C-alpha positions in Angstrom: 0.0 0.0 0.0 1.1 3.6 -0.6 1.4 5.9 2.4 -1.5 7.8 1.0 -3.8 4.8 0.9 -2.7 3.7 4.3 -3.6 7.1 5.7 -7.0 6.8 4.1 -7.6 3.3 5.5 -8.3 4.4 9.1 -10.1 2.0 11.4 -13.9 2.2 11.3 -16.2 2.8 14.2 -16.5 -0.8 15.5 -20.3 -0.5 15.7 -20.7 0.8 12.1 -19.8 -2.3 10.1 -21.8 -5.5 9.8 -20.5 -8.5 11.8 -18.7 -11.2 10.0 -20.4 -14.6 9.4 -19.9 -17.2 12.1 -19.7 -21.0 11.6 -23.3 -21.2 12.8 -24.3 -18.7 10.1 -22.7 -20.6 7.4 -24.0 -23.9 8.6 -27.6 -22.5 8.7 -27.2 -21.2 5.1 -25.9 -24.6 3.9 -28.6 -26.5 5.7 -31.3 -24.2 4.2 -29.9 -24.7 0.7 -29.3 -21.0 0.2 -25.6 -21.6 -0.7 -23.3 -24.5 -1.2 -19.9 -25.4 0.2 -18.3 -24.9 -3.3 -19.7 -21.3 -3.3 -18.5 -20.6 0.2 -15.0 -22.0 -0.4 -14.7 -20.2 -3.7 -15.7 -17.0 -2.0 -13.2 -17.5 0.8 -10.4 -18.3 -1.6 -11.1 -15.4 -3.8 -11.2 -13.0 -0.8 -8.0 -14.4 0.6 -6.1 -14.1 -2.7 -7.5 -10.6 -3.3 -6.4 -9.5 0.1 -3.0 -11.2 -0.1 -1.0 -8.2 -1.5 -2.0 -6.0 1.4 -3.3 -8.1 4.3 -0.7 -10.9 3.6 -2.5 -13.4 5.9 -1.7 -16.6 4.0 1.4 -18.6 3.1 -0.1 -21.3 0.9 -3.5 -21.9 -0.7 -5.2 -25.2 -1.4 -7.6 -24.1 -4.1 -7.8 -27.3 -6.1 -8.0 -29.6 -3.1 -10.3 -27.4 -1.1 -12.8 -27.1 -4.0 -12.7 -30.9 -4.5 -13.4 -31.4 -0.8 -16.1 -28.8 -0.9 -17.8 -30.6 -3.8 -17.6 -33.8 -1.7 -19.2 -32.0 1.3 -22.1 -30.8 -1.0 -22.5 -34.4 -2.1 -22.6 -35.7 1.4 -25.2 -33.1 2.3 -27.3 -34.1 -0.7 -27.2 -37.6 0.7 -28.7 -36.4 3.9 -25.6 -36.0 6.0 -25.1 -33.0 8.3 -22.7 -31.8 10.9 -21.8 -28.3 12.3 -18.6 -28.0 10.2 -19.6 -29.9 7.1 -18.6 -27.7 4.1 -17.4 -24.7 6.2 -14.2 -23.0 5.1 -11.5 -22.6 7.8 -7.7 -21.8 7.8 -4.7 -23.5 9.4 -1.5 -22.0 10.8 1.7 -23.1 9.0 3.2 -25.2 11.8 1.2 -28.4 11.3 1.4 -30.9 8.5 -1.1 -30.8 5.6 -0.4 -33.5 3.0 1.0 -32.0 -0.1 2.2 -28.7 1.4 5.5 -27.8 3.1 5.5 -27.2 6.9 7.7 -24.1 6.8 6.5 -22.5 10.0 7.3 -19.0 8.8 10.6 -19.9 7.3 11.9 -20.0 3.7 10.7 -23.4 2.4 13.7 -24.0 0.1 14.6 -27.6 0.3 11.6 -28.5 2.4 9.6 -31.5 1.0 5.8 -31.4 1.2 4.3 -33.2 4.1 3.5 -36.8 3.2 0.5 -37.1 5.5 -1.9 -34.9 7.5 -1.2 -34.2 11.2 -3.8 -35.8 13.5 -5.4 -32.5 14.1 -5.8 -31.8 10.4 -7.1 -35.3 9.9 -9.8 -34.7 12.5 -10.7 -31.3 11.1 -11.1 -32.8 7.6 -13.0 -35.7 9.0 -15.5 -33.2 10.5 -16.2 -31.9 7.0 -14.4 -28.6 7.4 -12.6 -27.3 4.3 -9.1 -25.9 4.9 -8.5 -23.2 2.3 -4.8 -22.7 3.1 -2.0 -22.2 5.6 -1.6 -18.9 7.4 1.4 -16.8 8.0 3.6 -17.0 11.1 6.8 -15.3 12.1 9.9 -17.5 11.8 9.4 -20.6 14.0 6.7 -18.8 16.0 9.2 -16.8 18.0 7.6 -13.3 18.0 4.2 -11.8 18.8 4.5 -9.8 15.6 3.8 -11.6 12.3 6.6 -10.4 10.1 9.6 -12.1 8.4 11.0 -13.2 5.1 7.4 -13.5 3.6 6.6 -9.9 4.5 4.5 -8.2 7.1 1.0 -9.4 7.9 -1.3 -6.5 8.8 -4.2 -6.1 11.1 -7.7 -5.8 9.5 -8.6 -3.2 12.1 -5.6 -1.0 11.2 -3.2 -1.5 8.3 -0.3 0.0 10.2 -0.7 -2.3 13.1 0.2 -5.9 13.8 -2.4 -8.6 14.1 -0.2 -10.1 16.8 1.6 -13.4 16.6 2.7 -15.9 16.2 -0.8 -17.0 14.9 -1.2 -13.5 13.3 -2.1 -14.9 9.8 -4.9 -16.9 11.3 -6.2 -13.9 13.3 -6.0 -11.6 10.3 -7.9 -14.1 8.1 -10.7 -14.4 10.7 -10.9 -10.8 11.6 -11.1 -9.8 7.9 -14.1 -12.2 7.5 -12.2 -14.4 5.0 -13.0 -17.5 7.1 -15.2 -17.7 10.2 -12.5 -19.5 12.3 -8.9 -20.7 12.1 -6.5 -22.8 14.0 -3.3 -21.4 15.7 -0.8 -22.5 18.2 0.1 -21.0 21.6 3.6 -21.4 23.0 3.9 -18.2 24.9 0.5 -16.6 24.1 0.5 -17.1 20.3 -3.3 -17.7 20.2 -4.3 -15.3 22.9 -2.2 -12.4 21.8 -3.4 -12.3 18.1 -7.0 -12.8 19.4 -6.5 -9.7 21.6 -5.1 -7.7 18.7 -8.0 -8.5 16.4 -11.2 -8.6 18.6 -11.4 -12.4 18.6 -11.9 -15.2 21.0 -8.8 -17.3 21.3 -8.7 -20.5 23.3 -5.4 -21.9 24.7 -6.5 -25.4 25.8 -5.0 -27.7 28.4 -1.7 -29.2 27.3 -2.4 -32.2 25.1 -6.1 -31.5 24.8 -5.8 -31.2 21.0 -3.4 -33.9 19.6 0.1 -32.8 18.6 0.9 -36.0 16.6 3.2 -36.6 14.7 4.9 -34.5 17.3 4.9 -36.1 20.7 4.8 -32.6 22.1 5.8 -29.2 20.9 8.5 -27.0 22.4 8.9 -29.4 25.3 5.3 -29.0 26.5 5.0 -25.2 26.1 3.0 -25.1 22.8 -0.5 -26.3 22.4 -2.9 -25.9 19.4 -6.0 -23.8 19.7 -8.8 -22.0 17.8 -9.5 -18.4 17.0 -13.1 -17.3 16.2 -15.5 -14.4 16.5 -17.7 -16.1 19.0 -17.2 -18.4 22.0 -19.5 -20.9 20.5 -17.4 -21.2 17.3 -14.2 -21.5 19.2 -15.7 -24.1 21.6 -17.0 -26.1 18.6 -13.5 -26.4 17.1 -12.0 -27.3 20.5 -14.6 -30.1 21.0 -14.2 -31.4 17.4 -10.4 -31.7 17.9 -10.3 -32.7 21.5 -8.7 -36.0 22.7 -5.1 -37.1 22.6 -3.4 -39.4 20.1 -1.9 -42.6 21.5 1.6 -41.4 20.6 1.1 -37.9 22.2 3.2 -37.2 25.3 0.2 -35.7 27.1 -3.3 -37.3 26.7 -6.0 -35.6 28.8 -9.5 -36.9 28.2 -11.6 -35.3 25.5 -13.5 -32.2 26.7 -17.0 -31.0 25.9 -17.3 -27.2 26.1 -20.0 -26.4 23.6 -22.7 -27.4 26.1 -21.3 -24.8 28.5 -22.1 -21.9 26.1 -25.1 -20.3 27.7 -24.8 -22.4 30.9 -24.7 -20.4 34.2 -21.5 -21.3 36.0 -22.9 -20.0 39.3 -21.5 -17.1 41.3 -17.7 -17.2 41.0 -14.9 -15.5 42.8 -12.7 -14.0 40.1 -9.2 -12.7 40.8 -8.2 -9.5 38.9 -4.5 -9.5 38.4 -2.2 -6.9 36.8 1.0 -8.5 38.0 3.5 -10.0 35.5 6.4 -12.4 36.3 9.9 -11.1 36.6 11.7 -10.4 33.3 15.1 -9.0 32.5 13.7 -5.9 30.9 11.1 -3.4 32.3 7.4 -3.9 31.8 4.7 -1.2 32.1 1.0 -1.7 31.5 -0.6 0.9 29.1 -3.4 2.7 31.0 -5.7 2.0 28.1 -5.2 -1.8 28.6 -5.7 -1.4 32.4 -9.0 0.4 31.8 -10.1 -2.1 29.2 -9.5 -5.0 31.6 -11.3 -3.2 34.4 -14.3 -2.8 32.1 -14.3 -6.6 31.6 -14.1 -6.9 35.4 -17.1 -4.6 35.8 -19.1 -6.7 33.3 -18.3 -9.8 35.4 -19.7 -7.9 38.5 -22.9 -7.0 36.6 -23.2 -10.7 35.7 -23.2 -11.6 39.4 -19.6 -12.6 40.1 -17.4 -11.4 42.9 -14.2 -9.7 41.5 -11.3 -9.2 43.9 -7.7 -7.9 43.4 -5.8 -11.2 43.6 -3.6 -13.2 41.3 -0.8 -15.8 40.9 2.4 -15.4 42.8 4.8 -16.1 40.0 8.1 -15.6 41.9 11.3 -14.4 40.3 12.7 -17.6 38.7 9.8 -18.7 36.4 11.6 -17.5 33.3 14.4 -20.0 34.1 11.8 -22.7 33.4 10.5 -21.2 30.2 13.7 -20.3 28.4 15.4 -23.7 28.2 12.2 -25.2 26.9 11.5 -22.5 24.3 15.1 -22.2 23.1 15.8 -26.0 22.9 12.5 -26.4 21.0 13.5 -23.7 18.6 16.9 -25.3 18.1 15.3 -28.6 17.3 13.0 -27.0 14.7 15.9 -25.1 13.1 17.6 -28.4 12.4 14.8 -29.4 10.0 16.0 -26.8 7.5 18.9 -28.1 5.5 20.4 -24.7 4.7 20.8 -22.5 7.8 21.4 -19.5 5.6 17.6 -19.3 5.0 17.0 -18.5 8.7 16.9 -15.1 10.3 20.1 -14.1 12.2 18.0 -13.8 15.4 16.7 -17.4 14.9 20.3 -18.7 14.6 21.3 -16.9 17.7 18.4 -18.4 19.6 19.2 -21.8 18.2 22.8 -21.5 19.6 21.3 -20.6 23.0 19.0 -23.7 22.6 22.0 -25.9 22.2 23.5 -24.6 25.4 20.2 -24.9 27.3 19.1 -28.2 25.9 20.9 -30.5 28.4 20.9 -30.1 32.2 19.0 -26.8 32.2 16.2 -28.4 30.1 16.0 -31.5 32.3 15.9 -29.3 35.4 13.1 -27.2 34.0 10.9 -30.2 33.2 11.6 -31.7 36.7 10.6 -28.4 38.4 7.3 -28.0 36.7 5.1 -29.9 39.2 6.5 -27.9 42.0 5.9 -24.7 40.1 2.3 -25.8 39.5 1.7 -26.4 43.2 3.1 -23.0 44.2 1.3 -20.9 41.5 -1.8 -23.0 41.7 -2.4 -21.8 45.3 -4.2 -18.9 43.7 -7.1 -21.3 43.0 -7.5 -21.9 46.7 -8.6 -18.3 46.8 -10.4 -17.7 43.5 -12.1 -19.8 40.8 -10.7 -17.9 37.7 -8.0 -15.3 37.2 -8.7 -12.3 34.9 -5.6 -10.4 33.5 -4.7 -8.3 30.5 -3.6 -10.4 27.5 -1.1 -7.8 26.2 0.6 -4.9 28.0 -0.2 -2.4 25.3 -2.6 -2.1 22.3 -1.2 -3.6 19.0 2.3 -2.5 18.1 3.1 -1.3 14.5 3.1 -4.1 12.1 6.9 -3.8 11.4 7.9 -3.0 15.0 10.8 -5.5 15.0 11.9 -5.4 11.4 15.6 -4.6 11.3 16.2 -5.0 15.1 18.9 -7.1 16.6 18.2 -10.0 19.0 18.3 -8.0 22.3 16.1 -5.2 21.0 13.7 -7.7 19.6 13.5 -9.4 23.0 12.9 -6.1 24.7 10.0 -5.4 22.3 8.5 -8.8 22.9 8.7 -8.5 26.7 7.2 -5.0 26.6 4.3 -6.1 24.5 3.2 -9.4 26.1 4.7 -10.2 29.5 1.6 -11.9 30.9 0.7 -14.9 28.7 3.7 -17.2 28.8 3.4 -18.5 32.4 0.3 -20.5 31.5 2.4 -22.3 28.9 4.9 -23.3 31.5 2.0 -24.6 33.6 0.1 -26.2 30.8 -3.3 -24.9 32.0 -6.2 -23.4 29.9 -6.8 -19.8 29.2 -9.2 -17.9 27.0 -8.7 -14.4 25.4 -11.9 -12.3 25.3 -12.2 -9.0 23.4 -12.0 -6.1 25.8 -12.9 -3.1 23.6 -11.1 -0.6 21.6 -8.7 2.4 22.0 -10.0 5.8 20.9 -8.3 5.2 17.5 -10.0 1.9 17.0 -7.3 -0.7 18.0 -8.6 -3.8 19.7 -7.5 -4.9 23.2 -8.1 -8.2 25.0 -8.2 -9.8 28.5 -7.5 -13.4 29.4 -9.5 -15.7 31.6 -7.1 -18.2 33.2 -8.0 -21.4 34.9 -6.6 -24.5 36.6 -6.2 -28.0 35.1 -9.3 -29.1 33.1 -11.1 -25.8 33.4 -11.9 -25.2 29.7 -15.7 -25.7 30.3 -15.8 -23.2 33.2 -13.7 -20.6 31.1 -16.0 -21.1 28.1 -19.1 -20.6 30.3 -17.7 -17.3 31.7 -16.5 -16.1 28.3 -19.9 -16.8 26.8 -21.5 -14.7 29.6 -19.2 -11.9 28.7 -20.0 -12.2 25.1 -23.7 -11.8 25.8 -23.0 -8.7 27.9 -20.3 -7.0 25.7 -21.5 -8.1 22.3 -18.0 -7.9 20.7 -19.0 -10.3 17.9 -21.2 -7.5 16.4 -18.2 -5.4 15.6 -16.3 -5.7 12.3 -13.5 -3.6 10.8 -14.0 -1.3 7.8 -12.6 -2.9 4.7 -9.3 -1.4 3.5 -7.5 -4.5 2.1 
């Protein structure tokens, strides 16, 4: 885009634009016979490809295969079959295997052979009848909460100069732009919740292992889980339920969960801890007053819904980062070895990979051994409250190119300043849900996260659905500039 066109593409009044279609909307239209899956998938692909030069949400498209699968979905419906996702277009982050496409994870795909088979999650999603139109952009190996890299900058549908977050920023941009009603991402330090916060979406980080990681036994030594992004709690819960349940070769196999039935269910009067504390980091962290005010508005909505909200939160301690860093760096180093030519990787990636080699022995083993003790200590917050409410990011969305051209240390400072409050729940492996928390005066979305203990996805979904009914975030949509 030219500077002139960017200036003209200012964010719209969130209440002025029509809401994007949900999975439920598309299912109803398909069931009524007012459209077909081929028509929906064609429309989604056309919109994605048209937006690509400016929005840059996708890395690969599956037009031929997606249209063939859509035709089969229409044939199944004609035979009397039906399911909530049958024939509905969705998108997938580029860190899981889809047969016939490389799994480049935000990197140059030179020398990368296409995946020979679908990952278990993709297999289940296809089995539900959903149509994956393509793989969405990610920063290199999911390291950054800004979706930028060798493939260019992915932009926020609410503001072309702003980031849609990361590392699932391509997925959040595709959903927020109305290209698809929902998409899958992954969350290793907040990478579902952060982009959801940046784009006015619901983002669920499930319990570790809830959605299968096979053919990976686990991702990033247990930090990373797969999770949905959608406009509504119901749509995100539907995807979670569809994909829930471990694979026999997963390292973590919690039982399948059913959350859709909790949408609209009263969870009872809860005690909710409002926390503005972040764990110790090597660089300073300051919460933007607009984010504080937005989180307080969510807290006030919870009070109106009948809950007790108190200032209380997890006691993180000063050493939690020493558990996170070996796992994240060692995981990144393992991913980096999948690329035959290291010269295709960003210099910051190579530096982190070197750190991963140093941290991948005794420090990694010590981190994994310490996790149960950390869970017990931090989990004491749930002796006092049922759910924790906290900001998802420390500030509204950063500029889309905020880290372009920075060195490793300055990049790390930008990451810490933007999102210091999501990664502890990846260390713990517990569920969390981002809910939209309103907009800045200039139209940038903000989010807050509901954080729970082991197996609390149904409770979190119930509370998030209550907030959706109160705050009506799903009725807002960005003005089209892309």
